[in-house]
N, C-alpha and C positions, 0 to 999 in steps of 0.2 A: 454165504459170506459176502458175495458180490452185492446182493440185495441190501445188506446192512450198510455196506460202503456207499452204495448209491443214495440211500436215504440220508445218511450222515452228510454226504456231500451236498445234497439238495438243501438240507437245513442250513449248513454253513453258508452256501451261496445266497440263500434267501435272506439270512441275517445280514450278510455283508452288503447286499444290494439295498436292503431296506434302510440301513444306517447311512449309507452313502447318499441315497436319495433324500433322506431327511436333512442331511447337512448341506446338500446341493441346493435345496429349497431355501434354507436359511441364508446361504450366501447370495442367492438371487434376490431374496428379500432385502438384504443389507445393501446391495448395489442399487436397488430401486429406491432406497431412501434418498438418493440424490435427486436433484431437480431434472426436469425433462431437457433433452437436447436432441435435435434431429440430426442424425448422422447416416442417413440412408441414400444420399446422393451418389452419383457416379459409381455405380456398382462394379463396373469393369475395373476401375482403378483400385477399388477396395479388394476385389478378388486377387488382383495382381499383388497388392501389398501383402495379403495373407500368404500367398504362395511363396513370395520372395523372402519375406521377413520371418514368418512363423515356421513355414515348412522348409524353405531353403536356407534359413539362417544367414541371410546375406550380410548383415552388419557384423556378425560374429567373426568373419574372416578378415577383419582389420587386424586381428591378432591370430596368425595362422596356427600356432601350436595349441593354445587352449581351444581354438575353434575346432581343430581336428578331433581333439579328445572329447569335446562336448558333442560333436556330431556323432562320434561312435556311440556314446551313451544314449543320445537322442534317437538315433536310427535303431539301436538295439531295443529301446523301449517301444518304439512304434512298430517295428517289423516283427519282433519276437511275440507281439500280441497275437499273431496268426497261430503260433504254437500254443499260446495260452488258450486260444479259442478251441483248439483240438483237445487240450487237457480238460477244459470246461465241459465239452460235449462228451468226452470219455467218462467223466465223473457222473454225468446225468444218465448216460446210456448203459454204463457198466462195461463198455468196450475198452479195448486198448489199441492206441494208434488208429483211431477211426478213419483218418484220411488216407492211410497207406494203400488199402485195396483200390480206392478210387483214383488216386494220383499215379500209382504204379512206380515206374522207374524215376519219376520226377521227385518222389518223396524223399529218398536219401539226399538228393541234391538240396532240397529245401532245408532239411534238418542240418545238413552240413553247413549251409549258409548261416542258419540260426546259431550254430555252434561257434562259427567265426565271430559273429556279432557278440555273442555272450562272452567270448574270450577278450574281445576288444573292450567291452563294457567293464569287465573285471579289471583289466590292466589300467584302463582310464581312471576308474574310481580309486585304485591304489595310488596313482599319480596325483589325483586331486587331493587325497588325504595327506600325501607328503607335502604338496604345495601349501595346504592350509595349516598343517600342524608342525612340520619340521622346517620347511623353508620359510614359513610364516610370511607369505606375501602381504604387503602392507594393506592393500585394499580388502583383503580377506580377514584382516585382524584389527580393524578399526573399532573404536570404543562402542559404536552403536550395535556391534555384533556380539558384544560380551553377553554371556549368559545363554539364554535359550536359543537365539538365532544361530550361534556357533554350534551348539549341541545339535540343533535341528539339521544343519548341513552335514555334520559328521554322521549322524544317525542314518540319514538317507543313503550316504555313500556306503556305509557298512552294510546296510540292508541290501543294497544292490549287489554288493560283493557276495553276500551269503546266498541270495537268490540265484545268481549266475553259477555259483559253485554247486548248489543243489541241482540245478538243471544239467550241468555237465556230468556230475556224479550219477544222476539218474540214468542218463543216456549210456554211460559206461557200463553200469550194472545191467541195463537192458540188453546191450549187445552181447554180453557174456551169456545171459539167459537165452537169448536167441540162438547162440551157437550150440547150446545144449538142448535145443528144441523143446523148451519147457512150454507146456500148454498156456495159452492166453497171451504169449509174447510173440507178436507178429514178426515173421522173419523178413528182414530187409538187408540190403547191401550195407557194408560198413559205412559209418559216418566219418566225416573228414577229420575231426579232431579226437573225439573220444575213442575211436578205433585203435589209436596208438597207445592207449592207457589200459586196455582190457587185461593186460598181463598183471597189472597191479591187483586185480580182483579175482584172477583165475583160481587162486587157492581156496576161495570161499566156497562153502557148500551151497547147494541150490536154495535151501531154506534161508540161509543168511543173506544170499544175494537178493532173493525176493523181498526179504524184510528191509534190506538197504534201499532197493528200488522203490518200494511202496512208501517207506519213510520219507525219502527225498521227494517223491511225488506229492505226498500230503503236505509236507513242510513248504514246498514250493508254492502250491496253490493257496494254502492258508496265508503264506507270506504275501502273495499277490492281493488277497482279500484285505489283509491288514494294511498293506501299502495304500490300497484304494481308499480306505477309510482314514488313513493318516493324512492324505493329501489336503483335505479341508483345513487342517490345523497347521499346515506347513507352507513355507515359501514355495515348495515344489508344486503348488496348485497351478503355477505358471505353465506346467506341462500341458494343461487343458486350456487355460484362459489365454494363453499367448495367441491362439488362433482368432477368437473373437476380438481380442484387443487390437491385433494388427488390422483386422478387417474394418473396425470402427475408428481407426486412427484419423485424426483431422487432416484434411487434404489441403488446407490453406498453406501458403508459403510460410516457412518458419520465420518467426519474428513478428508476424502480424497479430496484434492484440485485438481481442473482441471488443467492439464498441459497446457502450451501455446506453441504449435508447431511454432507459428509465431515468437517467440523469437529465437528458434533454426534456423529458416529459415533466420532471419535477420543476425545472426552471420555468417551463411554459405554463404549468398550472399555477405557479406562484405569481406569475405576471398576469395571467388570465384565469382566475379561479373558476369562471363560468365554464371553461372548457374541460375541467376535471370531471371524469366520470364518477358517479357515486359508487362507493365500494360495494361489491356484491355481498350477499348475506354470508356471514362467517369469514369473510375475507378481511385481512388486515389492511388498514388504510395506507400503511407505509411498507413498501417492498424494501427488504434489506439490500444495501449496496455492498457488493463483495460477499465474502464468506466468513462467518464466525465459527461455524461447526460443519460437520459433514453433510447435513441436510441442505446447506446452502451451496454446496458443490454440485456439479452435474454427475449423473450416473456414470459418465465416461471417466471422470476423475476417480470415482470409487472403484470402477473396473480396473483402472490403472494400478490402484493401490493393491488390489488382490493379485494382479498379474506380475508384480515386482519380483524379480529373481534374486534380489539382494546381491547382485554380482559386483556392484560398486563401480562399474565403469563410468556412471554419471558423476560420482563423487571425485574420482581420480582426475577428471578433466575440468572440474569446477574451479575457476580461478580464485573464488573466494575461499574455498577449502584449502587449495594449494598454498595460499598466503597466510594460513593459520587462523582464519575466521571460523566461527562455529557452524556455519551452514554446511550441511551435507544433503544433497538431493535425495540420496538413498534413505536417509533418516526421515526426510519429509514424507516419503511414500510409506515407510514402516510405521511412522506415527499416525498417518491417516488411516492405515489398516487397523492399527491397535484401537484407535478411537471408534472406528466403525464396528469392530468386534464388541467393544464395551457397550455401545448403544444397542447392538443386537441382543446381547445378554440381558440388558435392561428391559427390552421389549419382551423377550422370552419369559422373564420373571414376572413382569407386571401386566402382560397382555397388550400394553401400549407404552410408549415412552414416557417415563416419569422424570421430570427435570432433576438432574443429579448435581447441578451447580457447576458443571464442567463444560469446557468447550475445546475445540481443536486449537484455537489461538490461545496462547498463554499457558494452558494446562499441558499441552503436548508440544506445541511448536512455539518457540519464544520469539519476541519481537526482534531480538538481536539476530537470530537466524534469518528472519525474513528481510531485514534491512541489508544484510550482507550480499544479497543476490544482485548481480549486475544485469540480469535479463539477457545474457549473451547467447542463450540457446545451446550451449555446449552439452549440457546434460541431456537435452532432447535428442540431439544429433547422435550422442553416444549410445543411447539405449537400444539394445538388440530387438526389443519387441514394441517399440513405438510408445513408450510411456512418456508422459509429459509432466514432470515435476514443476516446471515453470508456471503452468496454468494454475496449479494449486497455489503457488507462492503469490502470483499476481492477485488472485481472488482474495487471499487472506490479507495482503497489503492494502487492497482497495477498502476492505472493511475497516482496517485500522485507521486509514486516512479519512475516509468519508463518514464513518459512523462514530469513531472515537476521537477524531481529530488528533490522532497519535502519529506524528511525523517529526523527523529531526528539524532543527531550526533552519538548516540549509534548504530543506525541501519547502518549508513554509515560506521562506523568502522567494523561492522560485514560483510557488503557487501564487503568491501575491503579485509578483511581476507579470505573470501570465494573465491574471485577472484584470490588472490595471493597465498594463502596457501591451498586452497581447503578444508577449515574447518573454523568454526566461530572464532577460537582462533588464537592468534598472535604467532603461532609457525610454523617454516618451516617444510614441509613434511619430510625432512631428519632428523629433530630432534624429530619427533613425538613419536618415540619409545625409546627415550633416558632415559625415566624414568625406563625402564626395567634394563638398565645397572646400574643406580643409586641404584635401589633396590638390585641388585645382589651384588654390592660392599659394601653395608651397613651391 
């Protein structure tokens, strides 16, 4: 019987790992659709960012209550993986509580600690469900979350509640079986939480208890495998990608916009055509200014899109959104991810990308949204995992202005003044200091 369970477990584990690996490769492929960007400088600062922002969740604690609840869920997910490792090895080896003989008296302490985390995860997820669906917090019920995004969040919370309930029920049944000295159930000292609930199961027969314990064990580990393969389709992929995203965050001061040497080169080559290098074979003579589609964005922009938690902190601090404009930084990231997924499916279907007549600008993100941005950096500052919606907005606006000449009249007047007068105002450079003479004569 144990051999059949081992073989069944190995097959389930192999299928789960294979499917997750396939999806992980596709996500990596999609991220690499973006243009190159070198973000490997100052490694010490990058490691510090990853430890403080991704692991320590430093920015989350600007709001202590949700931060504590999120930390409980996050710590539970990370630390309980040690217990999942034991379950995984138990399934392969056909043993039960494989670590207990090696760890000795420390084992009940670890399991007790895991149980406290499981209880905190369970309670936190219930509170999160109440906040989303009963209290209906505004940032968690905005229109861009209608449909699948809202269902996705609820599904994950419900799944975590079920997994933690299975884990605690499994341990409770295990303790009762231990007390009856049933073969295969390693005797340990009582666990911290489930030992208080053994009386609820004490009336059950040995066979029923073993069936309950094994059912919870199997449902728990199959649930973990299912959760693993659901991540690539969910916003909860940020559980994994928050770490590389924080590591590769840009280290320049916030508000600094990237210069475009290509613009300077275009002007130079226009004035001195002899200096223009001949285009390489297969290379386009004209490099696109800004970004029209995801392939014009950098790989870091695309990693940002996959790392978005859809928490809405960026949107709640956005002055454009607060004043009723259509711009939502969260929607910018969600739209970028949706377009990236669409392009990825196109490549999967056709082996290479076939033009579908769509682009990120206009088909996903409107001109009205892009123009509403004030470039204030509030969204960048608010993001817990160093996502930069503003960089995507700036690149898309650059494309509209420089490739499509699509700008409001007020902007065009300013551009003309800068071109002719070297300042945003309609004053000749010769008259710029005339106010000094006027002041001295008054």
